VOPAGU-2260 file (C-alpha; in pm, 1 decimal, decimal comma):
REM VOPAGU-2260
SITE   aa  ch    i         X         Y         Z
SITE  MET   A    0    1290,4    1039,0   -2598,6
SITE  PRO   A    1    1642,0     894,3   -2555,5
SITE  ILE   A    2    1727,4     654,4   -2274,9
SITE  ARG   A    3    1726,5     849,8   -1948,0
SITE  ASN   A    4    2022,6     909,0   -1724,1
SITE  GLY   A    5    2020,9     953,3   -1348,5
SITE  SER   A    6    1996,0    1330,6   -1342,1
SITE  GLN   A    7    1700,0    1324,8   -1581,2
SITE  TYR   A    8    1524,9    1074,5   -1357,8
SITE  ILE   A    9    1582,2    1293,1   -1052,0
SITE  SER   A   10    1464,2    1607,0   -1229,5
SITE  GLY   A   11    1141,1    1434,5   -1326,3
SITE  LEU   A   12    1053,2    1376,5    -961,1
SITE  ARG   A   13    1013,0    1747,9    -892,1
SITE  ASP   A   14     656,9    1748,9   -1022,1
SITE  GLY   A   15     437,2    1863,5    -735,1
SITE  ARG   A   16     343,4    1517,1    -609,5
SITE  GLU   A   17     181,2    1487,5    -265,5
SITE  VAL   A   18     397,5    1277,7     -32,5
SITE  TRP   A   19     362,9    1265,2     345,9
SITE  TYR   A   20     616,9    1149,3     603,1
SITE  GLY   A   21     564,7    1167,5     978,1
SITE  GLY   A   22     253,3    1379,9     936,0
SITE  GLU   A   23     433,4    1644,1     730,1
SITE  LYS   A   24     419,2    1707,8     359,8
SITE  VAL   A   25     747,8    1653,5     176,3
SITE  ALA   A   26     845,8    1955,9     -30,8
SITE  ASP   A   27    1102,3    1781,9    -255,8
SITE  VAL   A   28    1138,5    1402,5    -249,4
SITE  THR   A   29    1480,6    1423,0    -415,6
SITE  LYS   A   30    1626,7    1617,5    -123,5
SITE  PHE   A   31    1428,5    1467,7     164,0
SITE  PRO   A   32    1681,1    1290,7     392,4
SITE  GLN   A   33    1479,0     969,6     425,4
SITE  PHE   A   34    1445,9     929,3      46,0
SITE  GLU   A   35    1760,6    1091,3     -89,0
SITE  ALA   A   36    1982,0     782,4     -80,5
SITE  ALA   A   37    1718,3     560,2    -240,6
SITE  VAL   A   38    1664,8     816,6    -516,8
SITE  ARG   A   39    2038,7     823,7    -577,9
SITE  SER   A   40    2058,5     442,9    -594,2
SITE  ILE   A   41    1788,3     436,1    -863,8
SITE  ALA   A   42    1961,7     719,4   -1049,3
SITE  GLU   A   43    2279,9     511,6   -1055,4
SITE  LEU   A   44    2092,1     233,2   -1234,9
SITE  TYR   A   45    1979,2     477,0   -1502,0
SITE  ASP   A   46    2337,3     601,0   -1536,2
SITE  MET   A   47    2453,0     244,8   -1600,0
SITE  GLN   A   48    2251,8     255,2   -1923,7
SITE  HIS   A   49    2502,0     512,5   -2050,7
SITE  GLU   A   50    2826,2     359,4   -1926,0
SITE  PRO   A   51    3040,8     196,5   -2198,5
SITE  ASP   A   52    3080,9    -130,3   -2006,3
SITE  THR   A   53    2709,9    -185,8   -1950,4
SITE  ARG   A   54    2518,6       9,5   -2214,4
SITE  GLU   A   55    2517,5    -267,4   -2474,9
SITE  LEU   A   56    2369,2    -510,0   -2224,0
SITE  LEU   A   57    2114,8    -275,3   -2065,5
SITE  VAL   A   58    1983,5    -107,1   -2383,0
SITE  CYS   A   59    1833,7    -259,7   -2696,3
SITE  HIS   A   60    1618,6    -162,9   -2992,6
SITE  SER   A   61    1248,3    -243,5   -2968,9
SITE  GLU   A   62    1040,0    -300,0   -3280,1
SITE  GLU   A   63     721,3    -245,3   -3081,0
SITE  VAL   A   64     837,4      90,6   -2944,6
SITE  GLY   A   65    1036,2     197,7   -3250,0
SITE  GLN   A   66    1345,7     314,4   -3064,9
SITE  GLU   A   67    1609,1     211,7   -2813,5
SITE  VAL   A   68    1465,9     109,9   -2476,8
SITE  GLY   A   69    1585,2     -33,9   -2149,9
SITE  ARG   A   70    1635,1    -409,3   -2182,9
SITE  ALA   A   71    1347,3    -489,4   -1944,3
SITE  PHE   A   72    1100,2    -337,5   -2192,5
SITE  GLN   A   73    1208,1    -585,0   -2461,1
SITE  ILE   A   74     946,0    -843,5   -2554,5
SITE  PRO   A   75    1151,5   -1164,4   -2593,2
SITE  ARG   A   76    1125,9   -1367,7   -2911,2
SITE  THR   A   77    1456,1   -1557,1   -2915,3
SITE  ALA   A   78    1672,1   -1750,9   -2670,5
SITE  ASP   A   79    1930,3   -1471,3   -2686,8
SITE  ASP   A   80    1662,9   -1219,5   -2589,7
SITE  LEU   A   81    1588,3   -1413,8   -2272,6
SITE  ARG   A   82    1955,1   -1461,3   -2187,3
SITE  LEU   A   83    2036,6   -1094,3   -2232,3
SITE  LYS   A   84    1734,2    -988,2   -2030,3
SITE  ARG   A   85    1844,5   -1212,2   -1743,5
SITE  GLU   A   86    2200,6   -1080,9   -1760,9
SITE  ALA   A   87    2070,0    -724,4   -1754,2
SITE  TYR   A   88    1853,7    -798,3   -1449,8
SITE  PHE   A   89    2153,4    -950,7   -1274,5
SITE  ALA   A   90    2379,3    -655,1   -1356,0
SITE  TRP   A   91    2131,5    -408,7   -1204,6
SITE  ALA   A   92    2080,6    -632,9    -901,4
SITE  GLN   A   93    2452,4    -663,6    -836,2
SITE  ALA   A   94    2481,2    -284,2    -843,0
SITE  ASN   A   95    2279,2    -277,6    -518,6
SITE  CYS   A   96    2368,0    -624,1    -381,2
SITE  GLY   A   97    2017,0    -742,6    -466,2
SITE  MET   A   98    1873,2    -511,1    -200,2
SITE  VAL   A   99    1648,7    -307,7    -431,1
SITE  GLY   A  100    1358,2    -543,8    -482,2
SITE  ARG   A  101    1151,3    -298,4    -683,4
SITE  SER   A  102    1411,4    -161,1    -922,2
SITE  PRO   A  103    1261,8     -20,3   -1244,9
SITE  ASP   A  104    1314,5    -342,3   -1441,3
SITE  PHE   A  105    1055,2    -531,7   -1235,6
SITE  LEU   A  106     750,3    -325,7   -1334,7
SITE  ASN   A  107     893,8    -255,2   -1678,6
SITE  VAL   A  108     900,8    -624,3   -1765,7
SITE  MET   A  109     553,9    -666,1   -1614,7
SITE  LEU   A  110     424,4    -394,3   -1844,0
SITE  ALA   A  111     597,2    -556,6   -2140,6
SITE  ALA   A  112     419,8    -881,3   -2051,8
SITE  LEU   A  113      80,2    -709,2   -2043,8
SITE  ALA   A  114     148,4    -544,1   -2379,5
SITE  ALA   A  115     258,3    -873,4   -2532,0
SITE  LYS   A  116     -75,6   -1023,4   -2428,4
SITE  LYS   A  117    -293,1    -733,0   -2533,9
SITE  SER   A  118    -530,1    -989,9   -2682,1
SITE  PHE   A  119    -629,2   -1080,4   -2327,4
SITE  PHE   A  120    -752,9    -725,6   -2266,5
SITE  ALA   A  121    -928,5    -731,3   -2602,6
SITE  GLU   A  122   -1172,4    -976,8   -2444,4
SITE  ASP   A  123   -1311,9    -669,4   -2272,3
SITE  SER   A  124   -1279,7    -442,6   -2575,1
SITE  ALA   A  125   -1041,3    -344,7   -2853,1
SITE  GLU   A  126   -1010,2      -9,4   -2678,6
SITE  ARG   A  127    -876,5    -168,3   -2359,0
SITE  ALA   A  128    -620,5    -369,7   -2556,0
SITE  ASN   A  129    -503,6     -57,0   -2735,6
SITE  ASN   A  130    -479,6     128,7   -2403,5
SITE  VAL   A  131    -244,0    -132,5   -2259,7
SITE  PHE   A  132     -20,8    -140,1   -2564,1
SITE  GLU   A  133      -0,1     235,8   -2605,3
SITE  TYR   A  134      70,1     283,1   -2235,2
SITE  TYR   A  135     356,6      34,1   -2262,8
SITE  ARG   A  136     497,2     232,3   -2554,9
SITE  PHE   A  137     462,8     557,3   -2359,3
SITE  VAL   A  138     645,7     425,5   -2052,6
SITE  ALA   A  139     917,9     259,0   -2261,3
SITE  ARG   A  140     975,8     567,0   -2479,6
SITE  ASN   A  141    1014,3     785,8   -2173,8
SITE  ASP   A  142    1208,1     522,6   -1975,0
SITE  LEU   A  143     988,9     573,0   -1669,7
SITE  PHE   A  144    1012,7     418,0   -1324,2
SITE  MET   A  145     688,3     250,0   -1221,2
SITE  THR   A  146     559,3     113,3    -895,2
SITE  HIS   A  147     239,0     -74,2    -829,4
SITE  ALA   A  148     -23,5    -102,1    -557,2
SITE  LEU   A  149    -202,0    -434,4    -523,4
SITE  LEU   A  150    -331,0    -485,1    -171,3
SITE  ASP   A  151    -633,0    -358,3      16,2
SITE  PRO   A  152    -613,8    -248,4     380,0
SITE  GLN   A  153    -627,6    -539,0     625,7
SITE  LEU   A  154    -991,8    -513,2     728,2
SITE  ASP   A  155   -1232,8    -797,0     807,3
SITE  LYS   A  156   -1094,1   -1083,8     599,4
SITE  GLY   A  157   -1415,5   -1278,7     645,0
SITE  LYS   A  158   -1610,9   -1027,7     438,2
SITE  LEU   A  159   -1605,4    -906,5      80,1
SITE  ARG   A  160   -1495,9    -551,4       7,3
SITE  ASN   A  161   -1851,4    -434,6     -41,9
SITE  GLU   A  162   -1955,5    -599,7     287,3
SITE  GLN   A  163   -1706,3    -418,2     510,0
SITE  SER   A  164   -1838,0    -187,5     782,4
SITE  ASP   A  165   -1709,2      95,2     562,5
SITE  PRO   A  166   -1711,7     -26,3     199,1
SITE  ALA   A  167   -1551,1     302,2      88,9
SITE  ILE   A  168   -1211,9     219,9     245,5
SITE  CYS   A  169   -1102,4     -18,2     -30,9
SITE  LEU   A  170   -1027,1     152,5    -361,5
SITE  GLN   A  171   -1332,1     164,0    -588,1
SITE  VAL   A  172   -1497,6     355,9    -868,0
SITE  VAL   A  173   -1727,5     626,4    -734,0
SITE  ASP   A  174   -1817,1     796,4   -1061,1
SITE  GLU   A  175   -1747,4     808,5   -1433,3
SITE  ASN   A  176   -1780,7    1067,9   -1703,3
SITE  GLU   A  177   -1673,1    1135,8   -2059,2
SITE  ASN   A  178   -1316,7    1201,6   -1943,1
SITE  GLY   A  179   -1262,8     886,0   -1740,8
SITE  ILE   A  180   -1339,0     706,2   -1416,4
SITE  VAL   A  181   -1323,2     857,8   -1068,3
SITE  LEU   A  182   -1185,9     651,6    -779,0
SITE  SER   A  183   -1162,0     689,6    -403,8
SITE  GLY   A  184   -1016,0     462,1    -138,9
SITE  ILE   A  185    -687,6     312,3     -27,0
SITE  LYS   A  186    -424,1      73,8    -161,6
SITE  ARG   A  187    -105,7     -56,6      -2,7
SITE  ILE   A  188     192,8    -154,8     -15,2
SITE  ALA   A  189     339,7      64,9    -291,4
SITE  THR   A  190     714,9      20,0    -267,4
SITE  ALA   A  191     917,0     318,8    -394,9
SITE  ALA   A  192     599,3     521,3    -447,7
SITE  PRO   A  193     748,0     852,5    -322,7
SITE  TYR   A  194    1012,1     848,8    -597,0
SITE  ALA   A  195     848,7     652,1    -880,0
SITE  ASP   A  196     713,2     818,6   -1192,8
SITE  GLU   A  197     397,3     615,6   -1245,7
SITE  LEU   A  198     161,6     398,1   -1042,9
SITE  LEU   A  199       4,5      80,6   -1184,3
SITE  VAL   A  200    -295,0     -41,2    -985,2
SITE  TRP   A  201    -425,4    -394,3   -1021,2
SITE  PRO   A  202    -599,8    -563,0    -728,9
SITE  PHE   A  203    -449,2    -879,7    -582,2
SITE  PRO   A  204    -507,5   -1158,0    -491,1
SITE  PRO   A  205    -734,4   -1243,3    -784,7
SITE  THR   A  206   -1026,9   -1367,5    -576,1
SITE  PHE   A  207   -1295,8   -1112,7    -656,8
SITE  GLN   A  208   -1658,3   -1219,8    -632,8
SITE  ARG   A  209   -1991,1   -1095,6    -759,3
SITE  GLY   A  210   -2079,1    -769,7    -588,2
SITE  GLU   A  211   -1721,8    -640,3    -595,9
SITE  GLU   A  212   -1734,0    -504,2    -951,8
SITE  SER   A  213   -1666,9    -143,1    -850,8
SITE  TYR   A  214   -1335,2    -256,3    -697,0
SITE  ALA   A  215   -1226,8    -464,9    -998,5
SITE  ASN   A  216   -1023,9    -213,1   -1198,2
SITE  VAL   A  217    -675,5    -200,5   -1351,5
SITE  PHE   A  218    -528,8     134,6   -1450,7
SITE  ALA   A  219    -220,7     357,1   -1436,0
SITE  ILE   A  220    -164,8     719,9   -1336,3
SITE  PRO   A  221     131,1     955,1   -1279,7
SITE  MET   A  222     241,5     989,5    -917,0
SITE  ASN   A  223     162,1    1361,3    -925,1
SITE  THR   A  224    -203,8    1306,2   -1018,1
SITE  LYS   A  225    -441,6    1542,0    -840,0
SITE  GLY   A  226    -608,4    1374,2    -543,5
SITE  LEU   A  227    -340,4    1103,3    -506,5
SITE  LYS   A  228    -170,9    1107,0    -167,3
SITE  THR   A  229     130,4     896,2     -68,6
SITE  ILE   A  230     177,4     819,2     302,7
SITE  CYS   A  231     508,8     661,8     405,6
SITE  ARG   A  232     611,2     414,0     672,1
SITE  PRO   A  233     904,9     497,8     904,7
SITE  SER   A  234    1232,7     503,0     719,0
SITE  PHE   A  235    1480,1     224,5     785,5
SITE  SER   A  236    1755,0     423,6     619,4
SITE  ASN   A  237    2046,5     503,1     848,5
SITE  ILE   A  238    2160,3     849,2     753,4
SITE  GLY   A  239    2536,2     843,4     783,5
SITE  THR   A  240    2848,5     727,3     609,6
SITE  THR   A  241    2843,7     418,1     392,7
SITE  ARG   A  242    3127,7     281,0     605,2
SITE  ASP   A  243    2907,6     277,4     916,0
SITE  PHE   A  244    2586,4     175,5     739,8
SITE  PRO   A  245    2703,7       1,7     421,2
SITE  LEU   A  246    2358,4    -107,9     300,4
SITE  SER   A  247    2097,6      77,3     503,3
SITE  SER   A  248    2249,1     416,2     419,3
SITE  ARG   A  249    2194,7     352,3      47,3
SITE  PHE   A  250    1929,1      98,3     -37,0
SITE  ASP   A  251    1624,5     132,1     189,7
SITE  GLU   A  252    1315,5     116,0     -31,6
SITE  MET   A  253    1030,3     319,7     105,0
SITE  ASP   A  254     695,9     139,0     129,9
SITE  ALA   A  255     384,8     352,5     121,2
SITE  THR   A  256       7,4     362,8     136,0
SITE  VAL   A  257    -160,8     543,4    -151,4
SITE  VAL   A  258    -485,3     727,9     -84,1
SITE  PHE   A  259    -721,7     825,2    -367,0
SITE  GLU   A  260    -957,8    1116,3    -313,6
SITE  ASP   A  261   -1181,4    1150,2    -619,7
SITE  VAL   A  262    -892,4    1075,6    -855,6
SITE  LEU   A  263    -977,8    1101,1   -1223,9
SITE  VAL   A  264    -822,4     830,5   -1441,6
SITE  PRO   A  265    -850,9     909,4   -1815,6
SITE  TRP   A  266   -1019,5     640,3   -2023,3
SITE  ASP   A  267    -700,3     575,2   -2219,8
SITE  ARG   A  268    -529,4     466,0   -1897,0
SITE  VAL   A  269    -800,4     217,9   -1797,8
SITE  PHE   A  270    -714,0    -146,1   -1878,9
SITE  VAL   A  271    -980,5    -342,4   -1688,0
SITE  TYR   A  272   -1303,9    -179,7   -1576,5
SITE  LYS   A  273   -1547,9    -335,2   -1330,0
SITE  ASN   A  274   -1477,4    -678,0   -1473,3
SITE  VAL   A  275   -1445,6    -940,0   -1200,0
SITE  SER   A  276   -1403,2   -1233,6   -1436,6
SITE  LEU   A  277   -1126,2   -1072,3   -1638,8
SITE  LEU   A  278    -942,3    -943,3   -1333,5
SITE  ASN   A  279    -941,7   -1285,0   -1168,0
SITE  ARG   A  280    -779,1   -1433,4   -1477,9
SITE  MET   A  281    -530,0   -1153,2   -1543,5
SITE  TYR   A  282    -243,4   -1280,6   -1327,6
SITE  ARG   A  283    -247,6   -1615,9   -1506,3
SITE  ASP   A  284    -371,1   -1545,0   -1855,9
SITE  SER   A  285    -165,6   -1231,8   -1923,6
SITE  ARG   A  286     140,3   -1455,0   -1863,5
SITE  MET   A  287     302,6   -1181,0   -1657,7
SITE  ARG   A  288     431,7   -1440,0   -1411,8
SITE  GLU   A  289     672,4   -1597,7   -1658,0
SITE  LEU   A  290     841,5   -1270,4   -1743,0
SITE  THR   A  291     838,9   -1110,3   -1397,2
SITE  ALA   A  292     962,0   -1422,6   -1217,5
SITE  HIS   A  293    1252,6   -1433,6   -1463,4
SITE  GLN   A  294    1356,3   -1092,9   -1325,1
SITE  THR   A  295    1285,2   -1167,5    -960,1
SITE  ASN   A  296    1482,6   -1491,6    -958,5
SITE  ALA   A  297    1781,3   -1320,7   -1120,6
SITE  ARG   A  298    1768,8   -1055,5    -849,6
SITE  LEU   A  299    1738,4   -1318,4    -578,0
SITE  GLU   A  300    2044,0   -1497,2    -715,3
SITE  ALA   A  301    2247,2   -1177,8    -677,3
SITE  LYS   A  302    2114,0   -1119,6    -326,2
SITE  LEU   A  303    2185,8   -1473,3    -204,9
SITE  GLY   A  304    2530,9   -1453,3    -358,4
SITE  PHE   A  305    2606,1   -1139,5    -159,4
SITE  VAL   A  306    2486,6   -1297,9     166,1
SITE  TYR   A  307    2696,5   -1607,8      94,4
SITE  ALA   A  308    3004,7   -1390,3      53,4
SITE  VAL   A  309    2940,9   -1224,8     391,1
SITE  VAL   A  310    2914,7   -1564,0     563,0
SITE  GLN   A  311    3234,5   -1681,9     391,3
SITE  ARG   A  312    3428,7   -1370,6     494,0
SITE  LEU   A  313    3305,4   -1395,1     852,1
SITE  ALA   A  314    3433,3   -1751,6     865,5
SITE  GLU   A  315    3770,4   -1647,0     725,3
SITE  ALA   A  316    3794,9   -1357,9     970,8
SITE  GLN   A  317    3782,2   -1608,7    1253,4
SITE  GLY   A  318    4003,3   -1872,0    1092,6
SITE  MET   A  319    3711,0   -2113,7    1082,0
SITE  GLU   A  320    3654,8   -2157,9     710,3
SITE  GLY   A  321    3820,0   -2500,7     707,1
SITE  ARG   A  322    3626,4   -2654,7     994,4
SITE  PRO   A  323    3399,3   -2938,7     879,4
SITE  GLU   A  324    3081,6   -2794,3    1031,7
SITE  ILE   A  325    3152,6   -2452,4     875,1
SITE  MET   A  326    3233,6   -2609,8     539,5
SITE  GLU   A  327    2901,5   -2791,1     559,8
SITE  MET   A  328    2714,4   -2468,2     633,0
SITE  LEU   A  329    2888,0   -2282,6     350,5
SITE  GLY   A  330    2819,0   -2572,4     116,6
SITE  GLU   A  331    2451,6   -2553,0     206,1
SITE  ALA   A  332    2455,3   -2181,6     125,3
SITE  ALA   A  333    2621,9   -2249,3    -209,6
SITE  VAL   A  334    2355,7   -2509,2    -293,0
SITE  LYS   A  335    2080,8   -2255,4    -225,5
SITE  ILE   A  336    2238,9   -2006,9    -465,8
SITE  GLU   A  337    2278,2   -2270,1    -733,8
SITE  VAL   A  338    1919,9   -2389,0    -702,5
SITE  VAL   A  339    1788,0   -2036,4    -755,6
SITE  ARG   A  340    2046,0   -1974,1   -1027,9
SITE  SER   A  341    1930,3   -2287,7   -1206,3
SITE  THR   A  342    1567,6   -2175,5   -1214,9
SITE  THR   A  343    1633,5   -1896,4   -1463,6
SITE  ARG   A  344    1861,7   -2104,5   -1685,7
SITE  SER   A  345    1624,6   -2401,1   -1680,3
SITE  ALA   A  346    1333,5   -2171,4   -1760,4
SITE  GLU   A  347    1521,2   -2033,1   -2059,5
SITE  TYR   A  348    1622,9   -2379,1   -2181,6
SITE  GLN   A  349    1262,4   -2500,8   -2162,7
SITE  ALA   A  350    1110,3   -2178,8   -2295,8
SITE  THR   A  351     826,2   -2211,6   -2544,7
SITE  ILE   A  352     680,7   -1981,1   -2807,7
SITE  ASP   A  353     321,8   -1870,5   -2765,8
SITE  PRO   A  354     171,9   -1909,5   -3115,9
SITE  GLU   A  355     -80,3   -1634,8   -3042,6
SITE  ASN   A  356     180,9   -1357,9   -3017,3
SITE  GLY   A  357     514,7   -1515,9   -3110,0
SITE  VAL   A  358     664,3   -1438,7   -2768,0
SITE  LEU   A  359     917,9   -1677,0   -2614,8
SITE  TYR   A  360     811,0   -1740,4   -2255,0
SITE  PRO   A  361    1040,7   -1892,7   -1991,7
SITE  ASP   A  362     917,0   -2215,9   -1834,6
SITE  LEU   A  363     685,1   -2123,1   -1547,8
SITE  ALA   A  364     733,4   -2441,3   -1343,0
SITE  SER   A  365    1108,9   -2380,7   -1324,6
SITE  LEU   A  366    1063,6   -2021,2   -1214,2
SITE  GLN   A  367     797,9   -2110,2    -956,9
SITE  ALA   A  368    1054,2   -2331,9    -783,6
SITE  GLY   A  369    1263,7   -2024,4    -712,3
SITE  ARG   A  370     960,2   -1828,5    -595,9
SITE  ALA   A  371     867,8   -2107,8    -355,0
SITE  LEU   A  372    1218,1   -2161,8    -218,4
SITE  GLY   A  373    1332,4   -1799,2    -191,1
SITE  PRO   A  374    1116,9   -1731,7     118,5
SITE  ILE   A  375    1292,2   -2025,0     288,4
SITE  TYR   A  376    1644,8   -1978,9     158,6
SITE  TYR   A  377    1692,2   -1611,2     239,3
SITE  PRO   A  378    1600,5   -1628,4     611,3
SITE  GLU   A  379    1810,3   -1943,4     650,0
SITE  MET   A  380    2113,8   -1769,7     503,7
SITE  ILE   A  381    2059,0   -1464,7     723,8
SITE  ASP   A  382    2063,7   -1704,4    1020,4
SITE  MET   A  383    2404,2   -1821,2     897,5
SITE  ILE   A  384    2528,1   -1463,3     935,1
SITE  ARG   A  385    2396,9   -1454,0    1291,5
SITE  LYS   A  386    2568,2   -1783,5    1368,6
SITE  MET   A  387    2902,5   -1679,2    1220,5
SITE  GLY   A  388    2896,0   -1327,9    1366,3
SITE  GLY   A  389    2792,0   -1429,8    1714,4
SITE  GLY   A  390    2845,6   -1178,4    1992,4
SITE  ALA   A  391    3084,3    -974,6    1779,9
SITE  LEU   A  392    2784,4    -836,2    1592,4
SITE  VAL   A  393    2676,2    -632,6    1895,8
SITE  GLN   A  394    3022,1    -512,8    1997,0
SITE  VAL   A  395    3126,2    -288,2    1710,6
SITE  PRO   A  396    3229,6      78,6    1743,7
SITE  VAL   A  397    2968,6     348,3    1698,4
SITE  SER   A  398    3163,5     476,2    1400,8
SITE  MET   A  399    3452,2     361,7    1186,0
SITE  ASP   A  400    3605,0     701,7    1264,0
SITE  GLU   A  401    3689,4     572,4    1612,7
SITE  PHE   A  402    3984,9     388,8    1464,9
SITE  ASP   A  403    4138,9     733,3    1406,8
SITE  SER   A  404    4058,8     855,3    1759,2
SITE  PRO   A  405    4268,2     833,0    2079,7
SITE  ILE   A  406    4108,6     493,2    2154,3
SITE  GLY   A  407    4176,1     358,0    1806,8
SITE  SER   A  408    4457,5     125,5    1914,9
SITE  ASP   A  409    4238,4     -32,6    2183,2
SITE  ILE   A  410    3957,5     -95,8    1935,9
SITE  GLU   A  411    4205,3    -238,3    1688,8
SITE  LYS   A  412    4328,0    -493,6    1942,2
SITE  ALA   A  413    3976,1    -583,9    2054,1
SITE  LEU   A  414    3842,4    -646,5    1706,7
SITE  ARG   A  415    4125,9    -784,0    1496,9
SITE  GLY   A  416    4061,9   -1116,3    1326,2
SITE  ALA   A  417    4257,0   -1423,8    1231,1
SITE  SER   A  418    4399,6   -1278,8     914,0
SITE  ILE   A  419    4259,5    -925,3     898,3
SITE  ASN   A  420    4305,1    -617,9    1112,1
SITE  GLY   A  421    4042,5    -471,6    1342,9
SITE  ARG   A  422    3936,5    -204,2    1099,3
SITE  GLU   A  423    3871,2    -458,2     823,9
SITE  LYS   A  424    3685,5    -694,9    1054,6
SITE  THR   A  425    3469,2    -412,9    1189,7
SITE  GLN   A  426    3373,5    -309,9     837,3
SITE  LEU   A  427    3268,0    -668,2     768,8
SITE  LEU   A  428    3064,4    -681,7    1090,2
SITE  LYS   A  429    2884,6    -360,2    1002,9
SITE  ILE   A  430    2775,1    -509,9     671,4
SITE  ALA   A  431    2663,1    -824,0     853,2
SITE  TRP   A  432    2463,7    -622,6    1108,5
SITE  ASP   A  433    2289,5    -426,8     835,8
SITE  LEU   A  434    2173,2    -761,3     695,1
SITE  CYS   A  435    2074,3    -945,9    1011,3
SITE  GLY   A  436    2025,6    -698,2    1295,8
SITE  SER   A  437    1907,8    -362,0    1170,8
SITE  GLU   A  438    1552,2    -251,6    1089,2
SITE  PHE   A  439    1666,5    -248,4     728,3
SITE  GLY   A  440    1767,5    -612,7     757,1
SITE  ALA   A  441    1443,8    -709,5     933,2
SITE  ARG   A  442    1240,1    -549,5     657,0
SITE  HIS   A  443    1432,2    -746,5     393,1
SITE  GLU   A  444    1379,0   -1074,7     573,7
SITE  LEU   A  445    1005,2   -1003,2     597,7
SITE  TYR   A  446    1003,1    -888,8     234,9
SITE  GLU   A  447    1155,0   -1211,8     104,8
SITE  LYS   A  448     929,1   -1429,3     322,2
SITE  ASN   A  449     620,7   -1263,9     172,8
SITE  TYR   A  450     755,2   -1180,3    -170,9
SITE  ALA   A  451     535,4   -1421,9    -364,9
SITE  GLY   A  452     239,2   -1394,0    -130,6
SITE  GLU   A  453     123,0   -1645,3     127,9
SITE  ARG   A  454     339,8   -1952,7      75,6
SITE  GLY   A  455      65,5   -2209,5     123,4
SITE  ALA   A  456    -143,5   -2046,3    -147,0
SITE  LEU   A  457     160,9   -2028,2    -374,5
SITE  LEU   A  458     233,4   -2399,8    -335,1
SITE  ALA   A  459    -130,4   -2490,4    -387,1
SITE  GLY   A  460    -126,1   -2285,7    -706,8
SITE  ILE   A  461     188,7   -2459,6    -826,6
SITE  GLN   A  462      21,9   -2798,7    -774,0
SITE  ARG   A  463    -296,8   -2683,4    -944,3
SITE  GLU   A  464    -113,1   -2562,5   -1255,8
SITE  TYR   A  465     184,9   -2798,2   -1259,3
SITE  LEU   A  466     268,3   -2837,0   -1627,5
SITE  ARG   A  467     432,7   -3178,3   -1601,9
SITE  LYS   A  468     176,6   -3339,1   -1372,4
SITE  GLU   A  469      11,8   -3546,9   -1645,3
SITE  PHE   A  470     346,8   -3667,6   -1776,8
SITE  HIS   A  471     449,9   -3809,6   -1438,8
SITE  LEU   A  472     103,0   -3950,4   -1366,3
SITE  GLY   A  473      94,5   -4112,0   -1708,8
SITE  HIS   A  474     423,7   -4288,1   -1649,2
SITE  PHE   A  475     305,4   -4411,4   -1309,5
SITE  ASP   A  476     -24,6   -4537,6   -1448,2
SITE  GLU   A  477     154,9   -4726,5   -1726,7
SITE  PHE   A  478     381,1   -4889,0   -1468,5
SITE  LEU   A  479      79,7   -4980,4   -1254,2
SITE  GLU   A  480    -107,5   -5133,8   -1545,2
SITE  ALA   A  481     190,9   -5349,6   -1636,0
SITE  LEU   A  482     200,7   -5517,5   -1293,5
């Protein structure tokens, strides 16, 4: 199948899937007001794969798949492969100001990583390894949009899944037959689930213990699978003009809970089955982190860059951009962007080839720096918007159309800036409010704070696996011995 365009993506969503919003079943996710803008924003990314200015970057030939695929599906083997993948991630991220955290490239590169390390799944069986690789080829050939569900409901965290008062709440195998495995239970938080094509389930965090085997499964199914129900959170999308809601009218990603009621998963879509040991090692040993963090840090760079520009323009609107304290704040914002920007380039420069599969992997330690600092940097830069916007953020017109009303001249006088008119300054303030004051903005701040999981656990993991630890300790010990 050729590379998809936006209309083909949208058409594929009319497949009878079961999606619920506000206690009512959604008849058509492509036309539902709370999803429509998000669907359109994803469709625009698919259209970019056909535009003359971006097609060469976003599309490449894959030897593994045997046809042209989206760049994220490419398994990197050269330095140019990694560079082009990063540039493609950045181009897609800039198309939505970095606000679409689960754009198709994120799961697509994760799936490419799993396929590249099919030998890991072969530890279970040759069949499981073949399942992973053939599923990757299927998704890449059809250019599908995947989401994933990792987390269990927040129950009693002091107990294992099988020890809960109702062990059936967490997703588990309840039966198996010649056709596949049957699962029931709940997973959360599946971002973009209402308008994704496929759902990849792999439990996280990887801390499964003996007795939890029935919960230790990795598999993939279409979103319209019988017995799969998607239940949505309240929408943070502001339905209105893009002038009044520049970001929240276009880029709100729906988060959802997925409920399984005796869902049959065919054997050829099962990648890990009741294997606690393998599942606990999957996050590390499949090397998915190297390739997915390469994408996430490129997206974060685009997002921080957009926020920096808002802070800069707010300063200019008030004639404050030259003040020493404002210059210092803007310089701090620029440093944050450059630190995150450097993680992807450093990771590429220090990339190493895995002799087992010939894949060129970006340096994990470099990428982990971005994952650890992003949850700090983004909220700090949003606070810069609050500081620069001040009280003006809560004194904007209901609608930009008011500038063309009988009170337009009064609003113009009240809101004009140092070097821009009232209409221009109001448009800037509406963007700023979407980032720092709206429900949409609050969700993004929470999203970035928790993007890589609990930060303490992330940092402990970085220390535990730090690749250059022995080098630095060795130098210190040599110095100590020479005293």
